DRENTORKOL-3810 file (N, C-alpha, C; in nm, 4 decimals):
REM DRENTORKOL-3810
@n.u->4.7403; n.v->6.3809; n.w->22.0538; ca.u->4.8612; ca.v->6.3114; ca.w->22.0067; c.u->4.8181; c.v->6.2122; c.w->21.8876
@n.u->4.6975; n.v->6.1675; n.w->21.8949; ca.u->4.6456; ca.v->6.0782; ca.w->21.8015; c.u->4.6293; c.v->6.1603; c.w->21.6584
@n.u->4.5706; n.v->6.2901; n.w->21.6880; ca.u->4.5524; ca.v->6.3664; ca.w->21.5727; c.u->4.6793; c.v->6.3993; c.w->21.4927
@n.u->4.7773; n.v->6.4187; n.w->21.5682; ca.u->4.9131; ca.v->6.4433; ca.w->21.5063; c.u->4.9646; c.v->6.3278; c.w->21.4213
@n.u->4.9428; n.v->6.2139; n.w->21.4820; ca.u->4.9853; ca.v->6.0858; ca.w->21.4134; c.u->4.9107; c.v->6.0655; c.w->21.2774
@n.u->4.7726; n.v->6.1033; n.w->21.2837; ca.u->4.6895; ca.v->6.0894; ca.w->21.1562; c.u->4.7363; c.v->6.1912; c.w->21.0605
@n.u->4.7592; n.v->6.3136; n.w->21.1064; ca.u->4.7934; ca.v->6.4162; ca.w->21.0275; c.u->4.9347; c.v->6.3916; c.w->20.9608
@n.u->5.0158; n.v->6.3267; n.w->21.0294; ca.u->5.1499; ca.v->6.2925; ca.w->20.9711; c.u->5.1435; c.v->6.1810; c.w->20.8676
@n.u->5.0473; n.v->6.0867; n.w->20.9089; ca.u->5.0215; ca.v->5.9770; ca.w->20.8135; c.u->4.9722; c.v->6.0202; c.w->20.6787
@n.u->4.8719; n.v->6.1110; n.w->20.6931; ca.u->4.8054; ca.v->6.1651; ca.w->20.5740; c.u->4.9060; c.v->6.2550; c.w->20.4843
@n.u->4.9879; n.v->6.3331; n.w->20.5528; ca.u->5.0977; ca.v->6.4095; ca.w->20.4886; c.u->5.1877; c.v->6.3171; c.w->20.4121
@n.u->5.2412; n.v->6.1974; n.w->20.4787; ca.u->5.3215; ca.v->6.0976; ca.w->20.4104; c.u->5.2481; c.v->6.0388; c.w->20.2993
@n.u->5.1256; n.v->6.0229; n.w->20.3185; ca.u->5.0505; ca.v->5.9581; ca.w->20.2029; c.u->5.0409; c.v->6.0485; c.w->20.0837
@n.u->5.0152; n.v->6.1688; n.w->20.1052; ca.u->4.9846; ca.v->6.2743; ca.w->20.0009; c.u->5.1298; c.v->6.2950; c.w->19.9345
@n.u->5.2310; n.v->6.2892; n.w->20.0015; ca.u->5.3599; ca.v->6.3001; ca.w->19.9473; c.u->5.4083; c.v->6.1874; c.w->19.8652
@n.u->5.3674; n.v->6.0704; n.w->19.8956; ca.u->5.3928; ca.v->5.9510; ca.w->19.8200; c.u->5.3113; c.v->5.9527; c.w->19.6979
@n.u->5.1851; n.v->5.9904; n.w->19.6980; ca.u->5.0988; ca.v->5.9976; ca.w->19.5929; c.u->5.1405; c.v->6.1042; c.w->19.4933
@n.u->5.1823; n.v->6.2089; n.w->19.5283; ca.u->5.2244; ca.v->6.3198; ca.w->19.4436; c.u->5.3486; c.v->6.2893; c.w->19.3636
@n.u->5.4338; n.v->6.1937; n.w->19.3970; ca.u->5.5411; ca.v->6.1462; ca.w->19.3421; c.u->5.5189; c.v->6.0102; c.w->19.2579
@n.u->5.3900; n.v->5.9884; n.w->19.2409; ca.u->5.3488; ca.v->5.8698; ca.w->19.1665; c.u->5.3921; c.v->5.8490; c.w->19.0284
@n.u->5.4281; n.v->5.9708; n.w->18.9537; ca.u->5.4634; ca.v->5.9543; ca.w->18.8133; c.u->5.5894; c.v->5.8865; c.w->18.7883
@n.u->5.6687; n.v->5.8789; n.w->18.8923; ca.u->5.8022; ca.v->5.8143; ca.w->18.8682; c.u->5.8015; c.v->5.6899; c.w->18.7945
@n.u->5.7226; n.v->5.5869; n.w->18.8393; ca.u->5.7056; ca.v->5.4626; ca.w->18.7877; c.u->5.5980; c.v->5.4435; c.w->18.7001
@n.u->5.5062; n.v->5.5496; n.w->18.6713; ca.u->5.3878; ca.v->5.5368; ca.w->18.5840; c.u->5.4084; c.v->5.5257; c.w->18.4362
@n.u->5.3274; n.v->5.4565; n.w->18.3726; ca.u->5.3413; ca.v->5.4509; ca.w->18.2314; c.u->5.3111; c.v->5.5916; c.w->18.1596
@n.u->5.3747; n.v->5.6168; n.w->18.0478; ca.u->5.3480; ca.v->5.7447; ca.w->17.9815; c.u->5.2202; c.v->5.7312; c.w->17.8986
@n.u->5.1966; n.v->5.8404; n.w->17.8100; ca.u->5.0763; ca.v->5.8326; ca.w->17.7428; c.u->5.0672; c.v->5.7178; c.w->17.6389
@n.u->4.9589; n.v->5.6801; n.w->17.5940; ca.u->4.9557; ca.v->5.5676; ca.w->17.4855; c.u->5.0197; c.v->5.6232; c.w->17.3686
@n.u->5.1039; n.v->5.5377; n.w->17.2909; ca.u->5.1773; ca.v->5.5865; ca.w->17.1783; c.u->5.0983; c.v->5.5426; c.w->17.0487
@n.u->4.9898; n.v->5.4655; n.w->17.0619; ca.u->4.9159; ca.v->5.4249; ca.w->16.9472; c.u->4.7713; c.v->5.4368; c.w->16.9603
@n.u->4.7137; n.v->5.4556; n.w->16.8390; ca.u->4.5637; ca.v->5.4698; ca.w->16.8425; c.u->4.5000; c.v->5.3382; c.w->16.8284
@n.u->4.3604; n.v->5.3333; n.w->16.8302; ca.u->4.3116; ca.v->5.2008; ca.w->16.8071; c.u->4.3350; c.v->5.1304; c.w->16.6834
@n.u->4.3410; n.v->5.2101; n.w->16.5798; ca.u->4.3543; ca.v->5.1603; ca.w->16.4363; c.u->4.4791; c.v->5.0925; c.w->16.4374
@n.u->4.6022; n.v->5.1544; n.w->16.4877; ca.u->4.7344; ca.v->5.1023; ca.w->16.5035; c.u->4.7344; c.v->4.9613; c.w->16.5651
@n.u->4.6657; n.v->4.9595; n.w->16.6743; ca.u->4.6730; ca.v->4.8325; ca.w->16.7596; c.u->4.6023; c.v->4.7141; c.w->16.6846
@n.u->4.4849; n.v->4.7572; n.w->16.6205; ca.u->4.4162; ca.v->4.6598; ca.w->16.5538; c.u->4.5026; c.v->4.6059; c.w->16.4217
@n.u->4.5656; n.v->4.6922; n.w->16.3533; ca.u->4.6434; ca.v->4.6670; ca.w->16.2490; c.u->4.7665; c.v->4.5654; c.w->16.2927
@n.u->4.8205; n.v->4.5953; n.w->16.3970; ca.u->4.9295; ca.v->4.5062; ca.w->16.4631; c.u->4.8753; c.v->4.3718; c.w->16.4907
@n.u->4.7527; n.v->4.3661; n.w->16.5465; ca.u->4.6916; ca.v->4.2399; ca.w->16.5858; c.u->4.6386; c.v->4.1617; c.w->16.4632
@n.u->4.6060; n.v->4.2352; n.w->16.3609; ca.u->4.5498; ca.v->4.1681; ca.w->16.2368; c.u->4.6529; c.v->4.0926; c.w->16.1582
@n.u->4.7812; n.v->4.1407; n.w->16.1608; ca.u->4.8881; ca.v->4.0611; ca.w->16.0982; c.u->4.8519; c.v->4.0207; c.w->15.9562
@n.u->4.8699; n.v->3.8928; n.w->15.9337; ca.u->4.8489; ca.v->3.8378; ca.w->15.7925; c.u->4.7077; c.v->3.7508; c.w->15.7856
@n.u->4.6145; n.v->3.7973; n.w->15.8645; ca.u->4.4881; ca.v->3.7309; ca.w->15.8760; c.u->4.4238; c.v->3.7241; c.w->15.7379
@n.u->4.4330; n.v->3.8251; n.w->15.6621; ca.u->4.3654; ca.v->3.8356; ca.w->15.5262; c.u->4.4878; c.v->3.8435; c.w->15.4209
@n.u->4.4874; n.v->3.7366; n.w->15.3435; ca.u->4.5977; ca.v->3.7214; ca.w->15.2361; c.u->4.5998; c.v->3.8380; c.w->15.1400
@n.u->4.4790; n.v->3.9182; n.w->15.1322; ca.u->4.4637; ca.v->4.0169; ca.w->15.0430; c.u->4.5536; c.v->4.1411; c.w->15.0620
@n.u->4.6027; n.v->4.1456; n.w->15.2018; ca.u->4.6851; ca.v->4.2652; ca.w->15.2299; c.u->4.8287; c.v->4.2437; c.w->15.1957
@n.u->4.8577; n.v->4.1806; n.w->15.0801; ca.u->4.9918; ca.v->4.1570; ca.w->15.0259; c.u->5.0578; c.v->4.2698; c.w->14.9438
@n.u->4.9880; n.v->4.3839; n.w->14.9347; ca.u->5.0513; ca.v->4.4981; ca.w->14.8639; c.u->4.9807; c.v->4.5149; c.w->14.7322
@n.u->4.8993; n.v->4.4096; n.w->14.6777; ca.u->4.8414; ca.v->4.4288; ca.w->14.5503; c.u->4.6887; c.v->4.4682; c.w->14.5731
@n.u->4.6406; n.v->4.5342; n.w->14.4708; ca.u->4.5045; ca.v->4.5870; ca.w->14.4621; c.u->4.4933; c.v->4.7246; c.w->14.5138
@n.u->4.3752; n.v->4.7605; n.w->14.5641; ca.u->4.3395; ca.v->4.9016; ca.w->14.5945; c.u->4.4055; c.v->4.9313; c.w->14.7459
@n.u->4.4725; n.v->5.0485; n.w->14.7473; ca.u->4.5297; ca.v->5.0814; ca.w->14.8798; c.u->4.4690; c.v->5.2156; c.w->14.9245
@n.u->4.5062; n.v->5.2382; n.w->15.0470; ca.u->4.4614; ca.v->5.3798; ca.w->15.1074; c.u->4.3178; c.v->5.3948; c.w->15.1305
@n.u->4.2522; n.v->5.2752; n.w->15.1663; ca.u->4.1059; ca.v->5.2758; ca.w->15.1911; c.u->4.0820; c.v->5.3062; c.w->15.3310
@n.u->3.9586; n.v->5.3703; n.w->15.3616; ca.u->3.9285; ca.v->5.3979; ca.w->15.4951; c.u->3.9356; c.v->5.2638; c.w->15.5824
@n.u->3.9856; n.v->5.2845; n.w->15.7047; ca.u->3.9986; ca.v->5.1679; ca.w->15.7980; c.u->4.0577; c.v->5.0427; c.w->15.7461
@n.u->4.1603; n.v->5.0588; n.w->15.6543; ca.u->4.2395; ca.v->4.9530; ca.w->15.5874; c.u->4.3623; c.v->4.9222; c.w->15.6610
@n.u->4.4058; n.v->5.0191; n.w->15.7598; ca.u->4.5144; ca.v->4.9767; ca.w->15.8526; c.u->4.6402; c.v->4.9561; c.w->15.7714
@n.u->4.6618; n.v->5.0280; n.w->15.6535; ca.u->4.7843; ca.v->5.0181; ca.w->15.5665; c.u->4.7823; c.v->4.8968; c.w->15.4809
@n.u->4.6764; n.v->4.8190; n.w->15.4614; ca.u->4.6670; ca.v->4.7146; ca.w->15.3764; c.u->4.5945; c.v->4.7461; c.w->15.2411
@n.u->4.6192; n.v->4.6647; n.w->15.1449; ca.u->4.5479; ca.v->4.6881; ca.w->15.0183; c.u->4.4682; c.v->4.5571; c.w->14.9859
@n.u->4.3620; n.v->4.5782; n.w->14.9001; ca.u->4.2718; ca.v->4.4642; ca.w->14.8796; c.u->4.2534; c.v->4.4516; c.w->14.7274
@n.u->4.2432; n.v->4.3253; n.w->14.6909; ca.u->4.2242; ca.v->4.2907; ca.w->14.5478; c.u->4.0840; c.v->4.2981; c.w->14.4998
@n.u->3.9968; n.v->4.2723; n.w->14.5837; ca.u->3.8473; ca.v->4.2801; ca.w->14.5493; c.u->3.7689; c.v->4.3599; c.w->14.6520
@n.u->3.6510; n.v->4.3996; n.w->14.6190; ca.u->3.5601; ca.v->4.4614; ca.w->14.7084; c.u->3.5206; c.v->4.3696; c.w->14.8134
@n.u->3.4950; n.v->4.2446; n.w->14.7850; ca.u->3.4544; ca.v->4.1410; ca.w->14.8793; c.u->3.5655; c.v->4.1401; c.w->14.9960
@n.u->3.6907; n.v->4.1250; n.w->14.9611; ca.u->3.7883; ca.v->4.1120; ca.w->15.0501; c.u->3.7965; c.v->4.2412; c.w->15.1434
@n.u->3.7751; n.v->4.3543; n.w->15.0909; ca.u->3.7863; ca.v->4.4729; ca.w->15.1640; c.u->3.6522; c.v->4.4846; c.w->15.2805
@n.u->3.5320; n.v->4.4411; n.w->15.2174; ca.u->3.4140; ca.v->4.4505; ca.w->15.3033; c.u->3.4328; c.v->4.3547; c.w->15.4198
@n.u->3.4859; n.v->4.2374; n.w->15.3941; ca.u->3.5063; ca.v->4.1378; ca.w->15.4933; c.u->3.6096; c.v->4.1844; c.w->15.5902
@n.u->3.7123; n.v->4.2595; n.w->15.5535; ca.u->3.8093; ca.v->4.3164; ca.w->15.6344; c.u->3.7418; c.v->4.4262; c.w->15.7363
@n.u->3.6573; n.v->4.5063; n.w->15.6706; ca.u->3.5759; ca.v->4.6001; ca.w->15.7556; c.u->3.4924; c.v->4.5337; c.w->15.8538
@n.u->3.4306; n.v->4.4299; n.w->15.8115; ca.u->3.3337; ca.v->4.3556; ca.w->15.9101; c.u->3.4191; c.v->4.2915; c.w->16.0298
@n.u->3.5301; n.v->4.2433; n.w->16.0019; ca.u->3.6169; ca.v->4.1776; ca.w->16.0952; c.u->3.6977; c.v->4.2636; c.w->16.1908
@n.u->3.7521; n.v->4.3760; n.w->16.1271; ca.u->3.8545; ca.v->4.4656; ca.w->16.1985; c.u->3.7936; c.v->4.6066; c.w->16.2304
@n.u->3.7230; n.v->4.6566; n.w->16.1551; ca.u->3.6738; ca.v->4.7960; ca.w->16.1833; c.u->3.5421; c.v->4.7909; c.w->16.2612
@n.u->3.4494; n.v->4.7009; n.w->16.2340; ca.u->3.3233; ca.v->4.6936; ca.w->16.3149; c.u->3.3488; c.v->4.6709; c.w->16.4614
@n.u->3.4348; n.v->4.5867; n.w->16.5102; ca.u->3.4600; ca.v->4.5613; ca.w->16.6412; c.u->3.5168; c.v->4.6891; c.w->16.7228
@n.u->3.5832; n.v->4.7703; n.w->16.6516; ca.u->3.6347; ca.v->4.8956; ca.w->16.7112; c.u->3.5545; c.v->5.0171; c.w->16.6886
@n.u->3.4225; n.v->4.9940; n.w->16.6611; ca.u->3.3269; ca.v->5.1049; ca.w->16.6339; c.u->3.3634; c.v->5.2008; c.w->16.5105
@n.u->3.4162; n.v->5.1323; n.w->16.4072; ca.u->3.4380; ca.v->5.2037; ca.w->16.2776; c.u->3.3281; c.v->5.1639; c.w->16.1874
@n.u->3.2910; n.v->5.2403; n.w->16.0743; ca.u->3.1959; ca.v->5.2011; ca.w->15.9817; c.u->3.2275; c.v->5.0730; c.w->15.9069
@n.u->3.1315; n.v->4.9990; n.w->15.8798; ca.u->3.1423; ca.v->4.8822; ca.w->15.7902; c.u->3.0088; c.v->4.8565; c.w->15.7162
@n.u->2.9989; n.v->4.7598; n.w->15.6264; ca.u->2.8941; ca.v->4.7489; ca.w->15.5392; c.u->2.8400; c.v->4.5966; c.w->15.5550
@n.u->2.7081; n.v->4.5854; n.w->15.5838; ca.u->2.6370; ca.v->4.4605; ca.w->15.6069; c.u->2.5676; c.v->4.4336; c.w->15.4688
@n.u->2.5888; n.v->4.3090; n.w->15.4213; ca.u->2.5227; ca.v->4.2758; ca.w->15.3034; c.u->2.3728; c.v->4.2304; c.w->15.3343
@n.u->2.2814; n.v->4.3014; n.w->15.2645; ca.u->2.1424; ca.v->4.2836; ca.w->15.2929; c.u->2.0684; c.v->4.2257; c.w->15.1740
@n.u->2.1264; n.v->4.1999; n.w->15.0807; ca.u->2.0600; ca.v->4.1496; ca.w->14.9488; c.u->2.1722; c.v->4.0974; c.w->14.8670
@n.u->2.1426; n.v->4.0559; n.w->14.7365; ca.u->2.2378; ca.v->3.9974; ca.w->14.6486; c.u->2.3304; c.v->4.1052; c.w->14.5951
@n.u->2.2744; n.v->4.2195; n.w->14.5821; ca.u->2.3595; ca.v->4.3379; ca.w->14.5300; c.u->2.3492; c.v->4.4577; c.w->14.6212
@n.u->2.3084; n.v->4.4428; n.w->14.7415; ca.u->2.2827; ca.v->4.5638; ca.w->14.8269; c.u->2.3541; c.v->4.5514; c.w->14.9576
@n.u->2.3956; n.v->4.6744; n.w->15.0150; ca.u->2.4732; ca.v->4.6591; ca.w->15.1467; c.u->2.4242; c.v->4.7853; c.w->15.2222
@n.u->2.4168; n.v->4.7659; n.w->15.3431; ca.u->2.3813; ca.v->4.8735; ca.w->15.4423; c.u->2.5014; c.v->4.9231; c.w->15.5267
@n.u->2.5165; n.v->5.0506; n.w->15.5348; ca.u->2.6254; ca.v->5.1085; ca.w->15.6133; c.u->2.5831; c.v->5.0860; c.w->15.7643
@n.u->2.6750; n.v->5.0246; n.w->15.8346; ca.u->2.6634; ca.v->5.0195; ca.w->15.9815; c.u->2.7616; c.v->5.1103; c.w->16.0487
@n.u->2.7055; n.v->5.2002; n.w->16.1366; ca.u->2.7826; ca.v->5.2912; ca.w->16.2064; c.u->2.7081; c.v->5.3414; c.w->16.3182
@n.u->2.7791; n.v->5.3853; n.w->16.4232; ca.u->2.7005; ca.v->5.4375; ca.w->16.5460; c.u->2.6596; c.v->5.5884; c.w->16.5389
@n.u->2.7188; n.v->5.6532; n.w->16.4185; ca.u->2.6923; ca.v->5.7938; ca.w->16.4044; c.u->2.5673; c.v->5.8193; c.w->16.3171
@n.u->2.5061; n.v->5.7187; n.w->16.2601; ca.u->2.3845; ca.v->5.7334; ca.w->16.1755; c.u->2.2755; c.v->5.7613; c.w->16.2504
@n.u->2.1933; n.v->5.8631; n.w->16.2335; ca.u->2.0817; ca.v->5.9040; ca.w->16.3166; c.u->1.9844; c.v->5.7883; c.w->16.3120
@n.u->1.9297; n.v->5.7722; n.w->16.4371; ca.u->1.8319; ca.v->5.6576; ca.w->16.4574; c.u->1.7124; c.v->5.6525; c.w->16.3520
@n.u->1.6937; n.v->5.5343; n.w->16.2945; ca.u->1.5855; ca.v->5.5317; ca.w->16.1916; c.u->1.6353; c.v->5.5587; c.w->16.0537
@n.u->1.7362; n.v->5.6247; n.w->16.0285; ca.u->1.7984; ca.v->5.6560; ca.w->15.8993; c.u->1.8819; c.v->5.5431; c.w->15.8500
@n.u->1.8515; n.v->5.4818; n.w->15.7360; ca.u->1.9160; ca.v->5.3651; ca.w->15.6888; c.u->1.9881; c.v->5.4012; c.w->15.5585
@n.u->2.1136; n.v->5.3873; n.w->15.5397; ca.u->2.1927; ca.v->5.4135; ca.w->15.4256; c.u->2.2392; c.v->5.2889; c.w->15.3498
@n.u->2.1845; n.v->5.2739; n.w->15.2296; ca.u->2.2003; ca.v->5.1611; ca.w->15.1583; c.u->2.2796; c.v->5.1864; c.w->15.0355
@n.u->2.3553; n.v->5.0916; n.w->14.9720; ca.u->2.4348; ca.v->5.1179; ca.w->14.8571; c.u->2.4315; c.v->4.9813; c.w->14.7690
@n.u->2.4368; n.v->4.9999; n.w->14.6430; ca.u->2.4550; ca.v->4.8785; ca.w->14.5575; c.u->2.5995; c.v->4.8377; c.w->14.5436
@n.u->2.6312; n.v->4.7237; n.w->14.5005; ca.u->2.7607; ca.v->4.6801; ca.w->14.4861; c.u->2.8276; c.v->4.7758; c.w->14.3912
@n.u->2.7705; n.v->4.8091; n.w->14.2835; ca.u->2.8345; ca.v->4.8975; ca.w->14.1856; c.u->2.8727; c.v->5.0392; c.w->14.2409
@n.u->2.7880; n.v->5.0882; n.w->14.3223; ca.u->2.8069; ca.v->5.2155; ca.w->14.3985; c.u->2.9423; c.v->5.1997; c.w->14.4868
@n.u->2.9491; n.v->5.0912; n.w->14.5584; ca.u->3.0660; ca.v->5.0710; ca.w->14.6523; c.u->3.1976; c.v->5.0459; c.w->14.5741
@n.u->3.1805; n.v->4.9680; n.w->14.4585; ca.u->3.2975; ca.v->4.9527; ca.w->14.3825; c.u->3.3560; c.v->5.0794; c.w->14.3228
@n.u->3.2613; n.v->5.1689; n.w->14.2770; ca.u->3.3007; ca.v->5.2988; ca.w->14.2205; c.u->3.3634; c.v->5.3825; c.w->14.3369
@n.u->3.2958; n.v->5.3834; n.w->14.4530; ca.u->3.3429; ca.v->5.4651; ca.w->14.5681; c.u->3.4794; c.v->5.4389; c.w->14.6066
@n.u->3.5051; n.v->5.2931; n.w->14.6112; ca.u->3.6249; ca.v->5.2548; ca.w->14.6676; c.u->3.7493; c.v->5.2191; c.w->14.5586
@n.u->3.7066; n.v->5.2407; n.w->14.4397; ca.u->3.8026; ca.v->5.2259; ca.w->14.3223; c.u->3.8269; c.v->5.0731; c.w->14.2880
@n.u->3.7346; n.v->4.9827; n.w->14.2980; ca.u->3.7593; ca.v->4.8319; ca.w->14.2493; c.u->3.7006; c.v->4.8116; c.w->14.1240
@n.u->3.7780; n.v->4.7382; n.w->14.0547; ca.u->3.7222; ca.v->4.7041; ca.w->13.9118; c.u->3.6682; c.v->4.5568; c.w->13.9042
@n.u->3.6782; n.v->4.4865; n.w->14.0164; ca.u->3.6236; ca.v->4.3467; ca.w->14.0232; c.u->3.5616; c.v->4.3146; c.w->14.1499
END
C-alpha cells in the first residue's frame, strides 16, 4: 500500500512538472549587446548622433573621436567579453580579446586604428 502511495505521489509530481511551462518565462528577447546598450544610456556624451557611426560593439552610438570610442569599448565591450584596445604606449594599442591565440600579441598604432575605424581626429 505504501508503494501505491509513492507511485501516486510521483505520478502527480511528474504531471505537475510537465505542465510547468504555463507560468514560465519565454526565451530571452535581447542579446548581451542590446542589454548593455540599454544600461549604458547617456553615460558617454559622444553618443549624441555626431561623429563616426556603425562601429563594432558601438551599440548604436556614434563617436566624435577615436579616444571616445576606445574608452567606450573598454567600459562596455570588455566586460561582456567583446574585443577592446588597451593603450600600451603613447601611440600604440594592444587588442584585448579572448579569441587571440595564447602568446600572440596584436598591436596597432593610433594612425592604424584611426584609419580602420574612420576617424579624422
